[in-house]
C-alpha positions as CSV (number, residue, x, y, z in Angstrom):
1,M,-16.1,-13.8,-14.1
2,G,-16.6,-12.4,-10.6
3,I,-14.3,-15.1,-9.2
4,L,-11.5,-13.9,-11.6
5,Y,-11.9,-10.3,-10.4
6,A,-11.8,-11.4,-6.8
7,A,-8.7,-13.5,-7.5
8,I,-6.9,-10.5,-9.1
9,I,-7.7,-8.3,-6.2
10,V,-6.6,-10.9,-3.7
11,I,-3.3,-11.4,-5.5
12,L,-2.7,-7.6,-5.6
13,I,-3.4,-7.2,-1.9
14,I,-1.1,-10.1,-1.0
15,S,1.7,-8.8,-3.2
16,I,1.5,-5.3,-1.7
17,V,1.5,-6.7,1.9
18,L,4.4,-9.0,1.2
19,T,6.4,-6.3,-0.5
20,L,5.9,-3.9,2.3
21,K,6.8,-6.6,4.8
22,E,10.1,-7.2,3.0
23,T,11.0,-3.5,3.1
24,G,11.4,-3.8,6.9
25,K,14.2,-6.4,6.4
26,G,17.7,-5.7,5.1
27,D,21.0,-4.1,5.8
28,E,21.7,-0.7,7.2
29,N,21.9,1.0,3.8
30,Y,18.6,-0.3,2.8
31,R,16.9,1.0,5.9
32,S,18.3,4.5,5.3
33,S,16.8,4.6,1.8
34,A,13.5,2.9,2.7
35,K,11.5,6.0,2.2
36,R,12.7,6.4,-1.4
37,N,12.3,2.6,-2.0
38,N,8.7,2.6,-0.7
39,R,7.9,5.6,-2.8
40,N,9.3,3.9,-5.9
41,L,7.4,0.7,-5.1
42,T,4.2,2.6,-4.6
43,L,4.6,4.3,-7.9
44,I,5.2,1.0,-9.6
45,Y,2.0,-0.4,-8.1
46,V,0.0,2.6,-9.1
47,V,1.2,2.4,-12.7
48,I,0.6,-1.3,-12.9
49,I,-2.8,-1.1,-11.4
50,A,-3.8,1.8,-13.7
51,L,-2.6,-0.2,-16.7
52,A,-4.5,-3.3,-15.6
53,V,-7.7,-1.2,-15.2
54,V,-7.3,0.2,-18.7
55,A,-6.6,-3.2,-20.1
56,L,-9.7,-4.6,-18.4
57,A,-11.8,-1.7,-19.7
58,V,-10.5,-2.3,-23.3
59,Y,-11.3,-6.0,-22.9
60,I,-14.8,-5.3,-21.7
61,I,-15.6,-2.7,-24.3
62,F,-14.3,-4.7,-27.3
63,Y,-14.7,-8.3,-26.4
64,V,-17.7,-8.6,-24.0
């Protein structure tokens, strides 16, 4: 079970790093709105991670 938790954390870290790496590329209009885009991406990650933690807690409470 510990290996699965580690795999999830590694996948999350890789996806965050690659997403932030991609925000540096693009056209002129994208660079001008990068701050807003990064804020939106960060918000998406926070919501997804929070939902994943809640889902994990529900799983542990009811199925383990």
